[in-house]
MITORDREN-907952 format. One line per field, with one value per residue (C-alpha): residue number from 1; x, y, z. Coordinates in steps of 0.2 Angstrom, whole numbers. Layout:
resi <- c(NUM, ...)
X <- c(X, ...)
Y <- c(Y, ...)
Z <- c(Z, ...)
***
This chain:
resi <- c(1, 2, 3, 4, 5, 6, 7, 8, 9, 10, 11, 12, 13, 14, 15, 16, 17, 18, 19, 20, 21, 22, 23, 24, 25, 26, 27, 28, 29, 30, 31, 32, 33, 34, 35, 36, 37, 38, 39, 40, 41, 42, 43, 44, 45, 46, 47, 48, 49, 50, 51, 52, 53, 54, 55, 56, 57, 58, 59, 60, 61, 62, 63, 64, 65, 66, 67, 68, 69, 70, 71, 72, 73, 74, 75, 76, 77, 78, 79, 80, 81, 82, 83, 84, 85, 86, 87, 88, 89, 90, 91, 92, 93, 94, 95, 96, 97, 98, 99, 100, 101, 102, 103, 104, 105, 106, 107, 108, 109, 110, 111, 112, 113, 114, 115, 116, 117, 118, 119, 120, 121, 122, 123, 124, 125, 126, 127, 128, 129, 130, 131, 132, 133, 134, 135, 136, 137, 138, 139, 140, 141, 142, 143, 144, 145, 146, 147, 148, 149, 150, 151, 152, 153, 154, 155, 156, 157, 158, 159, 160, 161, 162, 163, 164, 165, 166, 167, 168, 169, 170, 171, 172, 173, 174, 175, 176, 177, 178, 179, 180, 181, 182, 183, 184, 185, 186, 187, 188, 189, 190, 191, 192, 193, 194, 195, 196, 197, 198, 199, 200, 201, 202, 203, 204, 205, 206, 207, 208, 209, 210, 211, 212, 213, 214, 215, 216, 217, 218, 219, 220, 221, 222, 223, 224, 225, 226, 227, 228, 229, 230, 231, 232, 233, 234, 235, 236, 237, 238, 239, 240, 241, 242, 243, 244, 245, 246, 247, 248, 249, 250, 251, 252, 253, 254, 255, 256, 257, 258, 259, 260, 261, 262, 263, 264, 265, 266, 267, 268, 269, 270, 271, 272, 273, 274, 275, 276, 277, 278, 279, 280, 281, 282, 283, 284, 285, 286, 287, 288, 289, 290, 291, 292, 293, 294, 295, 296, 297, 298, 299, 300, 301, 302, 303, 304, 305, 306, 307, 308, 309, 310, 311, 312, 313, 314, 315, 316, 317, 318, 319, 320, 321, 322, 323, 324, 325, 326, 327, 328, 329, 330, 331, 332, 333, 334, 335, 336, 337, 338, 339, 340, 341, 342, 343, 344, 345, 346, 347, 348, 349, 350, 351, 352, 353, 354, 355, 356, 357, 358, 359, 360, 361, 362, 363, 364, 365, 366, 367, 368, 369, 370, 371, 372, 373, 374, 375, 376, 377, 378, 379, 380, 381, 382, 383, 384, 385, 386, 387, 388, 389, 390, 391, 392, 393, 394, 395, 396, 397, 398, 399, 400, 401, 402, 403, 404, 405, 406, 407, 408, 409, 410, 411, 412, 413, 414, 415, 416, 417, 418, 419, 420, 421, 422, 423, 424, 425, 426, 427, 428, 429, 430, 431, 432, 433, 434, 435, 436, 437, 438, 439, 440, 441, 442, 443, 444, 445, 446, 447, 448, 449, 450, 451, 452, 453, 454, 455, 456, 457, 458, 459, 460, 461, 462, 463, 464, 465, 466, 467, 468, 469, 470, 471, 472, 473, 474, 475, 476, 477, 478, 479, 480, 481, 482, 483, 484, 485, 486, 487, 488, 489, 490, 491, 492, 493, 494, 495, 496, 497, 498, 499, 500, 501, 502, 503, 504, 505, 506, 507, 508, 509, 510, 511, 512, 513, 514, 515, 516, 517, 518, 519, 520, 521, 522, 523, 524, 525, 526, 527, 528, 529, 530, 531, 532, 533, 534, 535, 536, 537, 538, 539, 540, 541, 542, 543, 544, 545, 546, 547, 548, 549, 550, 551, 552, 553, 554, 555, 556, 557, 558, 559, 560, 561, 562, 563, 564, 565, 566, 567, 568, 569, 570, 571)
X <- c(-7, -8, 5, 1, 15, 11, 25, 33, 24, 9, -9, -13, -22, -40, -40, -35, -53, -61, -67, -71, -65, -79, -77, -59, -60, -73, -63, -48, -56, -64, -47, -39, -52, -51, -31, -34, -46, -35, -19, -32, -38, -22, -14, -29, -40, -39, -23, -22, -7, -13, -16, 0, 9, 5, 14, 25, 43, 44, 53, 69, 75, 91, 98, 113, 119, 131, 144, 145, 143, 134, 121, 114, 103, 91, 90, 76, 78, 79, 63, 53, 38, 36, 20, 29, 43, 55, 56, 66, 52, 36, 23, 10, -8, -3, 11, 8, 3, 15, 9, 12, 31, 29, 32, 45, 62, 68, 53, 58, 76, 70, 58, 74, 85, 73, 69, 88, 94, 108, 125, 122, 138, 129, 111, 107, 89, 81, 66, 54, 43, 41, 58, 65, 84, 88, 105, 114, 111, 125, 135, 146, 140, 149, 153, 143, 156, 144, 146, 135, 121, 126, 115, 125, 116, 127, 125, 107, 105, 117, 104, 91, 86, 81, 84, 72, 67, 68, 76, 62, 68, 58, 40, 26, 23, 5, 10, 24, 13, 0, 14, 21, 2, 1, 18, 11, -5, 10, 19, 4, -3, 14, 17, 1, 5, 21, 13, -1, 1, 19, 23, 3, -4, -16, -20, -36, -36, -53, -47, -29, -23, -17, -25, -17, -32, -30, -27, -9, -5, 6, 15, 15, 20, 9, 10, 28, 33, 18, 26, 43, 45, 32, 42, 57, 50, 43, 62, 54, 72, 69, 52, 61, 75, 61, 53, 69, 74, 58, 61, 79, 75, 58, 50, 48, 47, 48, 29, 14, -3, -16, -14, -20, -5, -10, -10, 5, 13, 9, 11, 27, 36, 32, 36, 53, 57, 54, 65, 78, 78, 77, 90, 101, 99, 99, 89, 83, 85, 69, 70, 55, 47, 40, 25, 8, 2, -17, -17, -7, 11, 14, 23, 8, -6, -5, -3, -19, -30, -25, -33, -47, -63, -68, -87, -84, -71, -52, -61, -55, -59, -41, -52, -59, -71, -81, -85, -101, -95, -82, -76, -62, -65, -60, -52, -51, -42, -25, -23, -29, -17, -1, -3, 1, 14, 23, 26, 31, 42, 52, 56, 44, 50, 37, 25, 13, 8, 6, -5, -15, -20, -24, -36, -42, -46, -55, -66, -68, -73, -85, -94, -92, -90, -107, -113, -127, -141, -132, -116, -106, -95, -92, -86, -101, -100, -106, -115, -121, -125, -133, -124, -126, -124, -112, -93, -83, -72, -58, -62, -57, -39, -43, -42, -25, -22, -30, -21, -5, -7, -13, 5, 10, -6, -4, -6, -25, -29, -17, -32, -46, -40, -34, -52, -60, -46, -52, -71, -68, -58, -72, -85, -76, -74, -91, -94, -85, -93, -110, -107, -111, -92, -84, -77, -83, -93, -87, -97, -111, -124, -130, -149, -168, -163, -147, -131, -112, -120, -122, -140, -137, -131, -119, -110, -110, -93, -76, -61, -47, -45, -32, -39, -48, -32, -21, -29, -28, -10, -7, -20, -9, 7, 1, -9, -5, -22, -24, -41, -34, -22, -38, -48, -34, -35, -53, -48, -36, -48, -60, -50, -43, -61, -71, -56, -43, -46, -36, -25, -24, -36, -51, -62, -82, -97, -109, -100, -119, -119, -109, -110, -101, -97, -80, -74, -59, -46, -31, -28, -11, -13, -18, 0, 7, -4, -18, -4, 8, -1, -8, 10, 17, 1, 10, 28, 37, 36, 54, 51, 47, 48, 37, 52, 61, 46, 32, 20, 13, -5, 0, 10, 27, 39, 48, 61, 59, 72, 82, 91, 107, 106, 105, 124, 125, 117, 128, 127)
Y <- c(-213, -218, -232, -243, -253, -267, -268, -285, -292, -283, -285, -273, -258, -261, -279, -272, -262, -276, -274, -286, -285, -274, -262, -260, -255, -242, -237, -234, -226, -214, -209, -208, -195, -186, -183, -178, -167, -159, -156, -152, -136, -130, -129, -128, -117, -99, -90, -85, -78, -78, -95, -101, -92, -106, -119, -111, -103, -84, -76, -71, -54, -45, -29, -21, -4, 4, 16, 25, 43, 42, 30, 20, 4, -5, -22, -32, -49, -62, -72, -57, -55, -43, -36, -27, -29, -18, -24, -14, -20, -11, -7, -21, -23, -31, -40, -55, -58, -68, -79, -77, -73, -88, -100, -113, -108, -123, -120, -103, -108, -121, -110, -99, -110, -116, -98, -94, -97, -109, -103, -101, -113, -127, -125, -136, -137, -153, -161, -156, -148, -130, -125, -121, -124, -136, -141, -154, -171, -177, -160, -156, -139, -126, -108, -93, -85, -70, -51, -46, -35, -18, -2, 11, 27, 41, 33, 31, 50, 54, 43, 55, 66, 81, 86, 78, 96, 104, 120, 134, 146, 161, 156, 168, 176, 169, 151, 152, 162, 148, 135, 142, 143, 124, 123, 132, 120, 107, 113, 117, 100, 93, 105, 99, 82, 83, 93, 83, 64, 62, 42, 39, 36, 50, 66, 69, 89, 93, 85, 87, 70, 53, 40, 23, 12, -6, -5, -8, -19, -14, -2, 16, 32, 31, 50, 51, 39, 45, 64, 60, 62, 76, 87, 84, 89, 104, 109, 109, 106, 106, 97, 83, 80, 80, 65, 59, 57, 49, 35, 33, 33, 28, 18, 0, -13, -26, -29, -42, -39, -42, -28, -23, -30, -16, -3, -7, -9, 9, 19, 13, 3, 16, 29, 23, 17, 34, 43, 33, 35, 54, 57, 39, 39, 22, 19, 3, -14, -24, -43, -52, -67, -83, -89, -94, -83, -82, -72, -79, -74, -57, -64, -76, -61, -59, -76, -79, -65, -69, -86, -83, -79, -62, -56, -42, -46, -40, -32, -45, -45, -41, -43, -61, -54, -48, -60, -51, -34, -24, -7, 5, 13, 5, -12, -12, 4, 1, -16, -6, 8, -4, -10, 5, 10, -6, -5, 13, 8, -5, 8, 1, -16, -26, -29, -40, -26, -14, -26, -31, -10, -10, -24, -19, 0, -7, -17, -2, 9, -4, -10, 5, 20, 30, 48, 55, 65, 82, 77, 70, 55, 42, 26, 16, 0, -17, -28, -45, -42, -24, -7, 4, 22, 28, 34, 35, 47, 34, 30, 48, 44, 36, 53, 55, 35, 38, 52, 44, 28, 39, 48, 31, 25, 23, 39, 34, 32, 44, 59, 48, 43, 60, 66, 52, 57, 76, 71, 59, 74, 87, 75, 72, 92, 95, 83, 97, 112, 107, 104, 118, 117, 115, 98, 82, 68, 49, 44, 53, 46, 48, 43, 49, 66, 68, 69, 71, 72, 61, 56, 46, 52, 38, 46, 64, 64, 70, 63, 73, 63, 66, 56, 72, 84, 67, 69, 88, 86, 74, 83, 99, 90, 83, 96, 113, 117, 131, 126, 111, 124, 135, 120, 114, 132, 131, 114, 123, 138, 125, 116, 131, 136, 120, 109, 119, 119, 125, 111, 104, 98, 88, 79, 85, 74, 83, 93, 100, 111, 127, 122, 106, 95, 89, 71, 74, 64, 73, 57, 52, 51, 70, 73, 59, 63, 78, 90, 83, 83, 101, 107, 98, 106, 124, 116, 116, 100, 94, 93, 74, 72, 59, 55, 49, 44, 34, 38, 23, 23, 31, 47, 40, 43, 27, 27, 22, 10, 19, 8, 17, 13, -5, -7, 1, -12, -27, -46)
Z <- c(69, 88, 93, 108, 116, 128, 141, 147, 161, 160, 153, 138, 147, 137, 144, 160, 160, 157, 138, 126, 108, 100, 115, 113, 96, 99, 113, 102, 89, 103, 108, 90, 86, 102, 99, 81, 87, 101, 88, 74, 85, 89, 73, 61, 69, 63, 70, 88, 95, 112, 110, 102, 113, 128, 117, 105, 110, 111, 97, 101, 99, 95, 91, 81, 81, 69, 74, 57, 56, 39, 45, 59, 57, 71, 65, 71, 77, 64, 70, 71, 60, 47, 38, 26, 14, 6, -11, -26, -39, -44, -31, -31, -24, -9, 0, 7, 24, 36, 52, 69, 74, 85, 72, 80, 74, 66, 53, 48, 45, 33, 24, 23, 17, 4, -2, -2, -21, -25, -31, -51, -53, -44, -54, -68, -76, -69, -81, -68, -82, -72, -80, -62, -60, -44, -38, -47, -40, -28, -30, -14, -8, -14, -6, -14, -22, -29, -22, -10, -14, -15, -19, -28, -21, -27, -46, -44, -39, -55, -65, -61, -77, -64, -47, -33, -29, -45, -51, -51, -63, -63, -57, -57, -40, -38, -40, -27, -15, -18, -14, 1, 7, 6, 16, 30, 31, 31, 46, 54, 53, 58, 73, 80, 78, 85, 100, 104, 97, 92, 92, 88, 73, 70, 78, 86, 84, 93, 111, 105, 108, 99, 90, 88, 80, 77, 56, 59, 71, 84, 73, 79, 72, 56, 52, 54, 42, 32, 32, 30, 12, 11, 23, 14, -3, 5, 12, 30, 35, 54, 53, 44, 56, 69, 60, 57, 75, 80, 67, 73, 90, 94, 79, 85, 72, 86, 87, 85, 81, 67, 53, 35, 27, 12, 23, 31, 14, 6, 21, 32, 18, 5, 16, 22, 5, -3, 10, 6, -11, -8, 5, 5, 22, 30, 47, 48, 42, 41, 42, 38, 50, 38, 40, 31, 18, 18, 1, -13, -14, -23, -40, -42, -42, -60, -63, -53, -60, -80, -76, -65, -75, -73, -73, -86, -97, -92, -75, -61, -43, -33, -18, -15, -2, -16, -30, -37, -34, -48, -44, -48, -30, -14, -13, -31, -36, -32, -43, -60, -54, -50, -68, -78, -64, -64, -82, -80, -64, -75, -87, -100, -98, -90, -105, -96, -85, -98, -108, -92, -89, -108, -107, -90, -96, -112, -101, -89, -104, -112, -94, -82, -90, -93, -96, -86, -93, -89, -99, -83, -87, -71, -67, -61, -50, -55, -41, -47, -63, -59, -63, -48, -54, -39, -40, -25, -20, -20, -38, -43, -43, -61, -69, -66, -69, -87, -90, -85, -97, -111, -112, -117, -127, -146, -156, -162, -145, -135, -137, -133, -117, -113, -114, -105, -91, -92, -93, -76, -68, -71, -66, -49, -49, -49, -34, -25, -33, -29, -12, 1, 9, -10, -4, -10, -2, 1, -13, -26, -36, -54, -53, -49, -57, -45, -52, -44, -26, -10, -8, 7, 24, 26, 9, 14, 26, 19, 29, 20, 6, -10, -24, -32, -30, -36, -53, -52, -52, -64, -76, -74, -77, -93, -100, -91, -92, -78, -74, -64, -53, -50, -45, -33, -25, -22, -11, -1, 3, 6, 18, 28, 30, 35, 41, 48, 69, 84, 83, 66, 52, 53, 43, 41, 43, 31, 16, 12, 26, 29, 46, 47, 62, 62, 65, 75, 65, 55, 45, 41, 22, 23, 25, 15, 0, 0, 5, -7, -22, -18, -16, -32, -41, -39, -42, -59, -66, -63, -45, -41, -61, -68, -79, -63, -51, -48, -34, -24, -19, -3, -14, -8, -23, -30, -43, -62, -64, -77, -90, -88, -68, -69, -69, -53, -41, -39, -35)
***
């Protein structure tokens, strides 16, 4: 409400304008509407950091450094925005998106205070109906005497059931030679990135320069962070130290921009967390900005999914932008993948995640799993009540996912799901085998007499994707059928023949020609996922053992929360 005050000795300003009563009323109504419109435009229109920067205070920045020889950290400003988090909880389909870092400091402080748990000694359950504990009314502020959070890294490492890099006793020479070839490919990809694009997000190997893009806001060095754990696992010590040094000296977290929260989460947060768990070295401390979330908070994703009507039973729609589209491929894949992985990461304690996965898999098999005339099993997509008999390359991770879940299914269903996983993986292999390059297209179809091949020009490209070799790795580890290693080696040869160029590896535009044009992009996930999964395919099972580690959807390993380790995290 706008309050207009009349000053002593002066006529009211509407009267000074010679306005009659009805005119005064209309004039005031117009003025109130104008003020409401102005302030509404400032605070209610879609976020624009450039616009708000004119009115709201800039964030303060500060940095701290530690003199400890064991570790160092670069602390971001307490008021800086982060699109990422460093949770010690199971991976999730997406992290919340935070608003502009220009949010007023008072608001951020209030939000932090509201989010900070009260000391346990001061809490009592009030009758609010939601079961949450609130501070006792009238209780004097008490000092929180709980011990600070401490992560006992040495005890964590002792809790692992297998050495991170394995023991490799008595492996056969052919397997070792193939693994060493993949290690050489990783070194070649890294060396060229370091030479031509260090600090940029990806390497352009044809033009020998770097690419930044707009996916990660202002963050840089996606390939560095994505490659860290792969370099470590492959024992490329010099290259790992180069990457670590760049993170220590040049990785700038004090940035501002629009970013894909999902991609930032799986690449940057996943890469940094995995490297910490593998090495125990602390290099960065992240403090997240607080602000408005345009997606539901992480802790409410399952709550909402269970209560929103799903079009096909338990097949939820994690991406609200596609209300009539259900897919196990892009924009839906990681949601289902993380259900089974959350359960495994919790040391099989997260029963809600396991039930949601079981229900989802049952619905997938009922509504989407089909068999072609030629006997190939595939997972179709659902669009507005009609099945689209297409399977994307991204959906080929599902062979590994189903096999991973089958290991923990009841005896009556275990073999059934292992068979399903093998059939889907075989279909994805066929999409590679039926191309001229022996690399798979972005999507392949099962209609009009076509099976496991792309029928549209827009689906013929291959951008160094990992999902097929991901399933090969899981199927090998869980069955030890030698065909999966052979299929993986075929991919290695195809990558060398068609994707390796003078200064790195590049995607190709058409897998159905033996002289494909290159897209001039060495994706960061090629180093994080494709080469890592190929390398693990030719490792012994105790290298990043599935007993100890769960891979996020960017192939960054995060540890299983073993029961015998819980006591090492103190609070």
